[in-house]
Structure formats: C-alpha cells, structure tokens
C-alpha angles and dihedrals in degrees: 000000000000090000091051095047097046094045087047087057093051097260111139102238132182120194117199117205117188096210132059093239142013094244103133120137127221091018120133101319096150107097106188128205090261091063093040086058090053091050090050090053090053090049091243102112094093091057090042090055089055092059114096104264144137124239118221117200100161133059123184126174128178137049127303090259096042121031115190100184124023110172134176108187090201087074090070093083098164091066121081095222123047103180146063114240111217098210124167105249093231091059093048092048092047092052090053090047094051092053094042088054089062088074119075089217093067126091128173122195114196122195086026111138116194112226100186143308126292107237131188131157092006095302135098109249099182134297145288115231141174129222135162091289096052137263124338143176126231116195117208141174088221131013119202120205105211095148095121132232115000088023108204093204094051090047092052088048093054094248106143121184125226111244113232098183136240125207097211147046124204139235114207120202142151131240124179118260123221127205094251095053099093122234145246128058123315132187116203124200124195140155105306096343143075136186142177123214116202120196107234096168107252094026143029116243103215125202108195116193122218129180112272112276096010100110096105091049094049087050092052089051089061139231093281090062091047092048091048095051090046093049090052093047097046104029098181087063095050096104091051106042086095087077087077093077103144133043086232085074089059120080118198121217118190101210118222136179120194147118142200119254088217123025098198147051121185106294094006136085131182123209139171118008090346086068100032124009110212129213113244087244105121095005091254103141101094091041096052088047090053090049089050089051092050092048092048092051093046091052103037108026094090097045090046091048092053091046091064092071090059111099089201093048096124091054094051131073121233106242105278092210089063092049091047090059089075092064091044090052094047101036097090099050091042096050092038093052094046090047088058090047092051091051093049089048092051103039098034117015098036092048097046095048088047087055093250133124116268108254120213126177110277092248091060095051092078121084088247089051093050088053091052089049090052092052093046093048091049094049095049102035103033106029100023136231092263110017110204123219126204107262099160118113127233111240140155115273118275124216133254129019123057125208111229115219114189103203 
C-alpha cells in the first residue's frame, strides 16, 4: 500500500519481497471497513468487489446462554461500509501491485531477501539484499521496514520491541461449510477452550485458541483429542471435525503482542507489525498496517518527491523530525487498540483458557452494557480510533532517489 501511494505521488519506490509469490494462507484476510474506505478513495473498491470473497456482517461471541458480543455491522449507518471483506491476502496484494505498476515510479523485486541496512555516518542509506544473481545494494533516501513481526530489518538496526504479552497461541484449520450452517463470524467459549469460526463461503476458517506455549502438548495428545474438544465447543461442526485428519491441515500461529518505543532511526521507518505486532483479537493487524502506510504517505510523499532533485540525496538524511511524525500520528490508535486487546486477553481469553468464567466490568454485564461493548468494539476494531484518508496527490514520476520498502 505504501509503495502504491508513494509511486502514485511520483516518488521512485522499490518494494522488496522475499518470496516468489504472495501465497501465504491464514494471513491477514480480514479487510475491515476502514481499509475498504481507503480502497474506495483510491478508486479500487469496484475491482476489489470483483475478487472472490465473503462479506461478514454479523459478529457473535459467547455461549448460547451468555452472549458477550452480538454485533450487526448494518447498525453503523454513519459509515459507508458495513461489512468485513474476507479476501485472500494474495488477491488483495496482487490488486495493489497491478495498480502500482501503472506508475513508472514503482518497482517490485520478488525473491529479494533483505540482508540488512546500509549504514553510513550514523544513518541508514538503503539496504543490502540477495536474489538469484547474488548480493546487491539498494541506496535510498528512506528505508521502510514493513516486514512484519520479528522484523529482520528492525533487528539488524537494533530496534527491539517491548513485549506486552499474550496468554494464547492459535491453531488454524478448515472445516467444510453447509448451506444450513448460518453465516458471519462466531466466537465460542467453553470450559478451558475457545474458538472462532469465520464464514469463508464453502468452508469455515477455524481459529482454535490454546494456552501459550502448549502446542507440543496439544500435538502429543493427538488429533482425536483436538477433534473431540472442537466438536464439543462448536456442536454444529461435530459431524465434520473428522476432516481434520492430518497435522498438515493444522497451521500453528505463535501469538505475539508488542511494539517499538520508537519507530524510526535516521533514514529508517518501521510500520505495521514491524512497529507493533497485534494480537489476532479483532483481526486488526492488516488494517492498522494499511492505516500506517496511508499516514506515512500523507506525511512524507512531498518531502520525498522534493528530495529526488537533490544530487547529494544519498549522502543526506531525510529530516528525522518529519519521519517521527508518522509515529506521533499513529501512536494513539496503536496503543488504544492494543490496550483493548490486552483487556480482552486478560478478562476473557486468559480466564477461559484457565477454566474460569469471563469477567467483564459490572456495567457491561447488562444487556445495555453488552450493546455498548459491541459498539465500542466495532468502533475501535473495525473502523479505527483514527481512520486515515488518502491525501497524497497523483503526479508523474520524479527522478533520482528510490524509497526502499522491505515487505
């Protein structure tokens, strides 16, 4: 997204992708209304709608006897988009790349593994990377680490995040969906276990939560135990859990929650999960990353465009104060969202996995309180605490300095 926005604004931009394609399953498929609004502002929402995807308009979490959240996104009439679009990440990224390539300022290098930053005089001046032809250097006025959790570029630059803690890890799996199953996204709480079932059209995408660090123990207990527990937790799937007949059909996600105290060094900026790894609660990770990208483009496109005319651009450092504005802009929504995730982890997830009852503040235990909770969760998780809007201009490509985006 940042590569698209900067190239569209005439800034020569190179995106480096370690792999040869974007085909990674269970990665950031929940495209929230905040991101749909960004796609609309870019004129891409029509093409996005033509991609195969599922629209989620309801969200229910709890037990049959005690719902905690019961949300109908259609109630949020002030927003333009009232659904979550479940779009495979590779389709979403391919759409962005197709449009970015229409700008001569955009370049995408696949199978390009970043080895570390180029540093001189206390500043990052680009990256070293390796492809099939060997090792190379890419000089840049600004390098952006967008390589997600455990960012190799941030680690090489000495930027270490503060761990905020998460009580769970997640097992991802698929179970077939039938016409009479219902739709939407459901969260299921049971004694010592918790799962989410996401409607993906012809199958359910299941997120089965396990206590932090217990993956090897769960594997040792065997698939029959996992299937039995899942059948008890989500009864309407009981006759289909046998489809999970091999551990190769179960993907493990080690959940993390952390953030950098400072997102930048001279010549380097971290955004998305590289700056703040989000818990899977709310499916917010990809959407906050997109918001970071839009904010970074809005704040930095013009200075980067002007820098291209400077013959000594690679020996100068882009004003660190300008770069730091990205973190100042995005700090409140990042910290606010992670705070909500930590509260849910502590009061719901941690207690459920510890075989205790979820504990909400007394004011939220009433039906009116649960409605309030639903609206707050929707506002924070789906629409964002500080929604960004595209402010970058469209202009012809400049000449000179690229911006290296490590994705």
